[in-house]
DODO-888602 format. One line per 10 residues: number of its first residue (from 1); for each residue x, y, z of N, C-alpha, C. Coordinates in pm, whole numbers, plus 32768, in hexadecimal, padded with zeros to 4 digits. Layout:
N
NUM) X,Y,Z,X,Y,Z,X,Y,Z; ...
//
This chain:
135
1) 7421,6AFF,8BC9,740F,6B81,8B91,7463,6B8D,8B12; 7423,6BBD,8AA8,7464,6BC7,8A26,749A,6C54,8A11; 7518,6C64,89E5,7553,6CE9,89CB,756B,6CF8,8935; 755D,6D70,8909,7574,6D8E,887C,7601,6DC7,886F; 7652,6D86,881D,76DC,6DB4,8811,76EC,6E2D,87B4; 7681,6E5A,8773,7687,6ECD,8718,763A,6F46,874D; 763F,6F60,87CC,75EC,6FCB,8805,762E,7054,8804; 76AF,7061,87F3,76ED,70E4,87F5,7751,70F3,8783; 7773,7173,8766,77D6,718F,86FE,7795,71C5,8681; 77E9,71E1,861E,77BC,7219,85A0,77D3,71B3,8531
11) 777F,71B9,84CD,7793,7161,845A,77FB,71A0,83FF; 7830,7152,83A7,7893,7183,8346,7855,71EC,82EB; 77D9,71DB,82C7,7794,723C,8272,778A,72C3,82B7; 7769,72C4,8336,7760,7342,8381,77E7,7388,8388; 7850,733C,83A2,78D6,7377,83A8,7900,73B0,8320; 78E4,7368,82B5,7907,7397,822F,78B9,7416,820B; 783C,741C,8235,77EB,7493,821C,7826,750D,8263; 784D,74FE,82DE,7889,756C,832A,790E,7597,82EB; 795F,7537,82C4,79DF,7558,8284,79CA,75A0,81FF; 7965,7577,81B1,794B,75BD,8133,791F,764C,814A
21) 78CC,7663,81AF,78A0,76EC,81CD,7917,7741,81F7; 796E,770B,824B,79E6,7755,8275,7A3E,7776,81FE; 7A4F,7718,81A1,7AA2,772E,812A,7A67,779B,80D2; 79E5,779E,80C1,79A5,7804,806E,79B5,788E,80AD; 799F,7897,812F,79AE,7918,8175,7A3E,7948,816B; 7A9E,78EF,817B,7B2B,7915,8172,7B4E,7943,80E4; 7B19,78FF,807F,7B36,7924,7FF4,7AFF,79AE,7FD2; 7A92,79D4,8010,7A57,7A58,7FF8,7AA0,7AC2,804A; 7AC4,7AA5,80C4,7AFC,7B08,811F,7B90,7B25,8104; 7BE0,7AC6,80DA,7C70,7ADA,80CE,7C96,7B48,8069
31) 7C5D,7B49,7FF0,7C81,7BB6,7F94,7C5F,7C41,7FCB; 7BF0,7C4D,8010,7BCB,7CCD,804C,7C30,7CF3,80B8; 7C5A,7C94,8106,7CBC,7CAD,816F,7D41,7CDD,8134; 7D74,7C98,80CD,7DF4,7CBF,8093,7DEA,7D48,8050; 7D77,7D67,8013,7D64,7DEB,7FD7,7D69,7E57,8042; 7D2C,7E3F,80B3,7D2F,7EA2,8120,7DBA,7EB3,815B; 7E07,7E47,8162,7E91,7E50,8194,7EE4,7EA5,8133; 7ED5,7E8D,80B0,7F1F,7EDC,804D,7EF8,7F6F,8053; 7E76,7F89,8065,7E46,8013,806D,7E81,8059,80E7; 7E8C,8012,8156,7EC7,804B,81CF,7F59,806E,81BA
41) 7FA4,8014,817B,8032,8030,815E,8040,80A4,80FC; 7FE5,80AE,809A,7FE8,811C,803A,7FD3,81A2,8082; 7F74,81A6,80DE,7F5B,8222,8128,7FCF,8246,8183; 800E,81E1,81BD,8085,81FA,820F,80F4,8236,81B9; 8106,8200,8140,816C,8233,80E6,814C,82C2,80BB; 80CC,82DF,80A2,80A6,8367,807B,80C6,83CA,80EB; 80AE,83A2,8166,80D2,83F7,81D7,8168,840F,81DF; 81B6,83A6,81C6,8247,83B3,81C8,8278,840C,8155; 8235,8402,80E2,8258,8458,8071,8240,84EB,8095; 81CF,8506,80D3,81B1,8590,80FB,8212,85C2,8166
51) 823A,856A,81C1,829F,8590,8225,8323,85B3,81E2; 834A,8560,817F,83C7,8579,8137,83BC,85FC,80E7; 8349,8615,80AA,8336,8692,805F,8340,870B,80BB; 8309,8700,8133,8313,876D,8193,83A5,8785,81BA; 83F1,871A,81CA,8480,8728,81EB,84CC,876A,8178; 84A8,8746,80FD,84E9,8784,8088,84C7,8819,8082; 844A,883C,80A0,8425,88CA,80A4,8473,8913,8111; 848E,88CE,8180,84DF,8909,81EA,856D,8925,81BB; 85A4,88CB,816A,862A,88E0,8131,8629,895D,80DA; 85C0,896B,8087,85B8,89E0,8030,85AB,8A61,8082
61) 8562,8A5D,80F0,8553,8AD3,8143,85D8,8AFF,8181; 862E,8A9D,819F,86B0,8ABE,81DC,871A,8AE2,8174; 8718,8A9E,8101,8785,8AAD,80A0,8759,8AED,801D; 86DA,8B0F,8010,86A3,8B4E,7F98,86B1,8AF8,7F1B; 86B9,8A74,7F2E,86C5,8A16,7EBF,869D,898B,7EF0; 8660,893F,7E97,863E,88B4,7EB9,86B4,8855,7EA2; 8719,8883,7E5C,8784,882B,7E2A,87C8,87D6,7E95; 87DC,880B,7F0B,8824,87BD,7F70,87D0,874B,7FAA; 874F,8747,7F8B,86FA,86D7,7FB7,86FD,8664,7F53; 873C,8678,7EDF,8741,8610,7E79,8783,8592,7EAF
71) 8747,8520,7E97,8781,84A0,7EC0,8756,846F,7F4A; 8707,84BE,7F91,86D5,8491,8014,867D,8415,8000; 8689,83B5,805C,8639,833C,8053,8603,8315,80DC; 859B,82C3,80D8,8562,828A,8152,8523,8205,812C; 8535,81A1,817F,84FC,811D,8164,848D,80FE,81C8; 841A,80D8,8194,83AB,80A7,81E6,83A3,8010,81D2; 8346,7FD0,8216,8336,7F3F,8207,8319,7F16,8176; 82C4,7F62,8131,8297,7F3A,80AC,82B5,7FA2,8040; 82FA,800C,8062,831B,8076,8001,83A7,80AB,801B; 83E7,80D9,7FB0,8463,8126,7FB9,8442,81B3,7F88
81) 846A,8218,7FD3,8449,82A2,7FB1,84C9,82EB,7F8B; 84C5,832D,7F17,853B,8372,7EE1,8517,8400,7EB9; 857A,8459,7EC6,8569,84E4,7E9C,85C6,8500,7E27; 858D,853C,7DBF,85DB,8570,7D50,85C1,8606,7D4D; 862C,8655,7D58,861A,86E6,7D61,8689,872E,7D17; 8663,87A3,7CE3,86C7,8800,7CAE,86B0,8886,7CF5; 86E5,88F1,7CC3,86DC,8970,7D09,864D,89A3,7D19; 85F7,8987,7CB6,8572,89C4,7CB7,84FD,8964,7CC6; 8514,88E3,7CC5,84A3,8885,7CCE,84CF,8803,7D11; 846C,87B6,7D3D,8489,8733,7D77,8417,86D3,7D5A
91) 8437,8652,7D63,83D5,85E7,7D56,83F7,857F,7DC0; 8391,8554,7E0A,83A1,84EA,7E6D,8354,8471,7E38; 8398,83FF,7E30,835B,8386,7DF8,835F,8316,7E5E; 82EC,82D6,7E73,82E3,825E,7EC6,82D5,81E7,7E68; 833B,8191,7E66,833B,811C,7E0E,831B,80A0,7E5F; 82B6,8052,7E35,828D,7FDD,7E83,82F3,7F6C,7E7C; 82F5,7F1B,7EE5,8349,7EA4,7EE9,82F4,7E30,7F1D; 8324,7DB8,7F07,82E0,7D41,7F3D,8252,7D32,7F0B; 81F8,7D0C,7F64,816C,7CF4,7F40,8126,7D73,7F12; 815C,7DE6,7F35,811D,7E65,7F0C,8126,7E78,7E75
101) 8179,7E2A,7E32,8180,7E30,7DA0,80FE,7E03,7D5F; 80A6,7DC1,7DAB,8023,7D98,7D79,7FB8,7E02,7D8E; 7FDF,7E75,7DC4,7F81,7EE1,7DDF,7F5C,7F27,7D5C; 7EE5,7F5F,7D56,7EB7,7F9E,7CDA,7EF8,8025,7CC0; 7F28,806A,7D26,7F5E,80F1,7D13,7FF6,80F3,7CFD; 803C,808C,7D21,80CC,807D,7D0F,811A,80F7,7D3E; 8165,813B,7CE3,81BB,81AB,7D0D,8167,8226,7D2E; 8184,825F,7DA3,8143,82DB,7DCD,81A7,834C,7DB9; 8185,83AF,7D67,81E1,841C,7D45,81A1,84A0,7D6D; 81ED,84F1,7DB7,81BE,8574,7DE6,8228,85DB,7DC1
111) 81FC,864F,7D8F,8260,86B3,7D66,824B,8739,7DAB; 82A1,8799,7D8A,829F,881B,7DCC,8224,886D,7DA9; 81D6,8845,7D47,8158,8889,7D25,80E3,884E,7D72; 8100,87F7,7DD4,8099,87B3,7E24,803E,875B,7DD0; 8076,8719,7D6D,802A,86C3,7D13,8055,8632,7D27; 7FF2,85D8,7D36,800C,8548,7D3F,8001,850A,7CB5; 8058,84A9,7C9A,804E,8454,7C23,805A,83C4,7C52; 801B,836A,7C08,8022,82DC,7C2A,8055,8294,7BAE; 80CE,825F,7BBA,8114,8226,7B47,8125,8190,7B54; 8130,814E,7AE1,8153,80C1,7ADE,81E8,80B1,7AF8
121) 8215,8036,7B02,82A3,801F,7B1D,82FB,804A,7AA8; 82C0,8057,7A31,830A,8087,79BD,82FA,811F,79AC; 82C9,8162,7A13,82B1,81F2,7A16,8243,8221,79B7; 81EE,81C6,798A,817B,81ED,7939,810C,821E,7996; 80C2,8283,796A,8056,82BB,79BB,7FE4,8257,79C0; 7FB6,8236,7A39,7F49,81D6,7A4A,7EC0,8217,7A38; 7EBB,829B,7A2F,7E3D,82E0,7A1A,7DE3,82E0,7A95; 7E1C,82CC,7B0A,7DCE,82CA,7B87,7DD6,8353,7BCA; 7D74,8371,7C1C,7D74,83F0,7C64,7D7E,83D9,7CFA; 7D88,8446,7D45,7D97,843D,7DD7,7D1F,83F8,7E18
131) 7CA9,8414,7DE5,7C31,83D9,7E1E,7C35,8341,7E12; 7C67,830E,7DA3,7C6F,827E,7D8E,7CD8,823E,7DE9; 7D4C,827C,7DF3,7DBA,823F,7E3C,7DB9,825B,7ED2; 7D76,82C5,7EFD,7D75,82E7,7F8C,7CEA,82E3,7FC9; 7C91,8294,7F8F,7C08,828A,7FC4,7C06,8257,8051
//
């Protein structure tokens, strides 16, 4: 009885084809994945900014001035949140760190007029709106 020694297994061409398909799918999927991770961290930071703004408003309700909230900070995984306040106004800024520096919205700035701004690391206005950054 004659046996064929090549009856099972995959050829090198088949394996290379499967590896190329996996590489193409990974190359397409990875940028989308990292963009979604950055977007999630941005939304988390925006929530923390609003929490900090609410706390600053609480300070004003108790002391009739925002000034004592000046210098408050909070650190998240990918953002540092700072408050700058005087007697009549405040600004809460979330500054990105680490990989979040590659995000399109960069610094998230919220003030006592309930207005969001999105600034570059040099504090230049990026010209983005809430719909773009919080979609």
